[in-house]
N, C-alpha and C positions, 0 to 999 in steps of 0.2 A: 341693231342700228348699223347702217352702212355709211362709210365715208365717201363723199362725192369727190370727183376728180379735182374740183376747185379747192377742196379742203386738204388734199394730200400735199405733203411737202416734197418738192422736187429736189433731187440730188443729181448733180452733174458729175459724172464719173470718168476719169481719164485712166485708161489701162497702161500697163508697162510694155516693155519690149516683147514683141511677138505674142501679144495678147489682144483679145477683142472683147466684145460684150459677154462672151462665155465666162470670162474671169469672174464676173460679178454675179453670175446666176445663183450660186449657193448663198451669197450674202443677201441678195434681193429677197429670196424666200424667207430668210431669217428676220429681216427687218420688219416685215409685216405690211399690211395694206395702208398704213398711214403715210407711206413713202412711195414715191414714183421715181424709178431709176432711169436716168437718161445717159446712155453711154456715148462718149465722144469718140468718133471713128478715127482714132489716131493713125491707123494703118493706111488711111487714104492719103496721108501727107507724103510728098516726095522730097521735101526740104525741111530744115529746122523752122524757117519762117512759116511754112504751110502748117506745121504743127501748132504754132501759136495762133494762126488764123483760124484753124479748126476749133481750137478751144474757145476763142472769142465768139465765133459764129454759132457754135452749138451749145453754149452755156447761157444761162439766164442773165438778164441785165443786172439782177441782184442774186448772186449764185451762192448756194451751198456747194462748194467745189471739193471733190474727193479725188485724190490721186494716189496711184500705187507705183512704187519704184520709179522708173523714168517718168511716168505720168505725174508723180508727186513732185519731182524736180521741176517739170514744166509748169505745174500748178503754182509753185513758188514764183517762178519767172513771171507768170501771168499776173499773180497777185501783187508783186512788186511794181509791175508796169501799170496795173489798173486796180488799185486798192478800193476805189469807189464801186467796183463791180462785185465785190466779195462780201457776203454776209458772214460766212464762216468757212474755215479751211480744215480739211482732214487729210493728213499726210501719212501714208502707210509704207513702211519699209523703204525709207529713203533718207539720204543725207543731203543737206544743203551745201556741203563742201564740194569743191571741184575734184576731179579725178587726180590721183597721184601720178607722177611721171611713169612709174612702172606699170600702172593700170592703162595709161594712154598707150604705151608701147605694146602691151599685150593686145589691146583692142585693134590697134593698127595692123598687127600681124594677122589677127583673125579676119579683118576686112580684106587684106591682100590675099589670104587663102581662099576666102569666099569668092573673090573675083575670078580666081583661076579654076575653081572646082564646083561641081554640082553640090547642092545642099540636100543632105539626106535626112534632115530632121534633128530633133533634140537628142543628144547623146546621153548614154547612161551616166557618164561622168558629170555632165551638166545637171542632170536631175539630182545627183548627189550634192551638188553645190547649192541647188535651189531649195531642197526639201530637208525636213528633219528626218533622220534615219527611220523613225517609226512609220513614216508615210511612203517610203520607197516601194513598198509592196501593195499600196492602195491604188488599184487600177482606176478608181473613180477620179483620183487626183492626177496620177501620172498619165493616164490615157487622155485626159482633157488637155494637159500641157502639150503632150506629143501631137495631138490632133490640131491644136491651134498653130503650132509650129509648122506642120505640114501644109495646112490650109493657107496660112499667110505667106510662108515661103521665103525664098532666098532674097528677092528684091526688097521686101519689107524689112527683113533682118539687116541687109546691107544699109538701107537708108537709115534705119533707127540707130544702128551702131555708128556708121560713118559720120552722120550729121550731129551726133551728140557726144563725140569723144572729147571735144574741147568745150568744157562748160565752166563758166566762172564760179568761183566760190561765193555763194549767196549768204553765207553765215552772217556777215556784217550788215546785210540789208534787212534781216529779220526784225530788228527793233522798230522798223518803219510800219509794220503790219499791225493795225489797231484793232482787228477783229479777233474773235475767239478762234484758236487753232488747237486741234486735237492731233497729237503725234502718236502713232501706233507702231510698235516695233517688237522684235523678238530677240531675246538674249542669244539664241542659237542661230540667228541669221548670219550666214558666212559672208554675205556681200555688204552688209551695212553695220558698221561698228555701233554698239549700244552707246558708247561714249559720245558719238556724234549726235545721237538723238537727245541725250541729256543736255549737251551743249546748246542745241537748238531750243529746247524748252527754256533754258536759262535766258536766252536772248529775246524771246518773244514776250511782248507785254501781257498777253492773255493766253497762256498755253496750258494744256493738260497733257501729260505724258502717260501713256498706257503701255506697259510692257506685258505682252500676253503671258498668261500663266500656263496655258496648255502647251503641249509640244508643238513647236512650229519652227520652220526655217524661214526662208525669204518669202514664200508664197502664202502669206497670212490669209488673204481672202479665200483661198482654197483649203488651207490646213486648219484654220480656226474660225470659220464663218460665224458660229454662234457667239463666241467671245467678242469678235470684231463688231458684230451687230449690236451687242449689248453696250459696248463702249461708245459706239456711234449714237445710239439712241439717247444715252445719258448726256452726250454732248449736244445733241440737237433738240432735246426737249425744252431747252431754254428759249427756243424760237417758236414754241407753240405747237409742236407735233402732238398727236393724240395718244397719250400713254396707254389708254384702254384698248388700243388697237395695235399692239406691238407683236402679237402672236409669234 
């Protein structure tokens, strides 16, 4: 028995900094044919406002919205502004809090450096910050991250860094979100404190928190696609996805 296009559940996916639809490829294959993945082309935006316009124009009128890292923060912004457009929200490796002053200063230094110098791609030090140590030698993961960085390049990185340095703390807006929210994080994520994820779950009226059991740093969609897919399917089955076709 095959599922028709009409029967499949659409997921609107927002990637993170220097990522595109390739970030979601391992996850899409694990989710199975009951789902169709629509990737929002965040890299096309030249301003913060354009990022939100892309999310609004490329997502369904009633969306199952999925965001990773920066994309998850932008998903919360979109959901707070347009709660009537959200059926469910999945937030992966992201804190709703604003950046700390030290983080803002560090990002401003990086932006200034990028403006003066050529961009040579993701450094090994950055990979160590993004990935669990057990994945640093996995070329299928590191190679994909490096290739996305090279393909998207300096201008996209500058835009995504510079326009999102100053982001309001959305933690106090979370109680306004009336729909189911799945929060996915990793204890070994060096960029997102697990305590922030727990605080988010406490503030949301209908939240499920899933901390991945497998080895993972920040790049959960690439490091643990099987476990992420299982958590997402459990979250989405409430809305009528076809469990017999989860492959």
